[in-house]
C-alpha positions, 0 to 999 in steps of 0.5 A: 627298712620299709615304710612302715618301720620308718613311720614307727621310727620317726613317730618313736622319736617324735615322741621321745622329743614331745616327752623331754620338751614336756619334761624341760618344761615341767622342770623350768616351771618348777624351779622358777615359780613364784611361791605365794610366800614370796609374792607376799615378800616382793609385796612388803619389799614394794611397800618398803621402798614406796615409804622409804622413796616418800622419806627420801622426798621428805627429806629433800623437801626439809633440806630445801626449806633448811638450806633456803632459811639458812641462806636468808640468815647468812645474807641478813647476817652479812647485810648486819656485818657490812652495817656494823662495819661501815658503823665502826669505820664511821666511828674510828674516823669520828675518833681520828677528827676528835684526836686532831681537833684535841691536838689542835687545841692543845698546841695552841694553848 
């Protein structure tokens, strides 16, 4: 093999390598390109995701407000229960004292 044949052989190999690389690039581009329909779908999905996040944030705020309201209501109800229990205890104590007084007055008469 002389110098000219070697040069032609290397040129052919380089051209084939270039052609294979170009073809592989074209195939990859063809299979991975995004169509306008897909871009529209991605935009719709992004919008739906944004709306879902806003709805979630609103739900979190509502839940926090509701929880705060219920906690305040629970605190108020517990305070009322304590007051009612104290009133009941005082009424029982007073009823016991009245019973004892009535029994003493019956024994004395």
